[in-house]
N, C-alpha and C positions, 0 to 999 in steps of 0.2 A: 504494500500500500504506500502510495507516495506521501511525502511529508505534508503537502498542501491538503490532501484529503483527510489525513489524521487531524490536522489543525481545525478544519471545518467541522469534523465530527465532535471534537472536544468542545469547540465553541457552541455547537448546537446543543450538546448535552448540558453545558453550563447554563445556557439561556433557558432550557426546559426546566432544569432544577430550580433556578431562580424564580421562574414564573410559578411553579408549583408551590414553593415556599411562600411566596408573596400571597397567593390565593389562600393558602392555609391560615396565614396570620390574619387576613382580613375577612375571613368568612363570617365571623360574628358581627362585624360591622355591616357587611353586605346584607345579612339576614335581618339585622335590626332595621336597617334603612328600608328594606323591602316590606317588612311585615309589622314593625312596631313604631317606627318614627312618626307616622301620621297621627297617632294618638298620644304617644309618650314624649314627643318632641325630639329634636336633633341631639340634645344633650341631657335628656331625662327630665326636662322641664316642659310640661305640656302647655299648649295654648290655653289661656284662661277660659275661653268659651268651651273648648273640648273638656277641660278639667271639670268645669261645672256641669256640663251636660252628661258626661259619662262617668263622673266621679273618679277621674284619673288623678292620682297623687304624684307630686314631683319626687324626684330622687332624694331631695332634701327633707322630705317629710319624715318625722321620727318613726312612724309605723313602717315606712318603706325601708328605712335604714336598719331597723331591727329584724326585718325579714331575712331568713337564711337563704342561701343560694338554692338549697334543696326545695324550700317552700316556693321560691320564685319559679323554679323549673316545673314543679307540680302545678302551680297556678297557670303557667303558660300552656302546659299540655292540656289541662282540663278546663281552663277558663275560670274566671272569677268575676263576680259582679256583672258588669255589662261587657267584659272582655270575652270574646268567644274562645272556645278551645282551639288549639293549634295542632292537637294530636291528629295525625293523618294528613295534615296540610304541609307540614315540614317534618323532617326527621328529628329523632331525639338528639342527635349530635348538633343539629342546627339550633334546636331549642337551647341546649346547654351553651353553645357559643354565643347566641344572642343574649342570653341572661348574663353571661360573663362580661360581654361588652357593655350592657346596661349597668352592671355593677361597677364597671370601671369609672363611671361618672361620679361615684361616691368619693373617689380618691382625688378628684380635681378640685 
């Protein structure tokens, strides 16, 4: 195999790996933006009208802060209040990653 073909193959593999890692790291953000952001807001702070109409609490609310990750995952899968269940709409891995992304707002 010539040196140039080997170089191209190595570069292609590196680009593929970088793309896969990038996707894996941002999957929670992508799922959150696609399924959660419209009600929970881009940074965990819902629009006041949505919050009032649907009863969505901000990430800064003490009740939300004391919710465990496991409880948030369960609530997302099964629905709670006016939030519909997402079980069957997105995978369990996507639920976990979206919840982890949402919880990251607590640290900001």
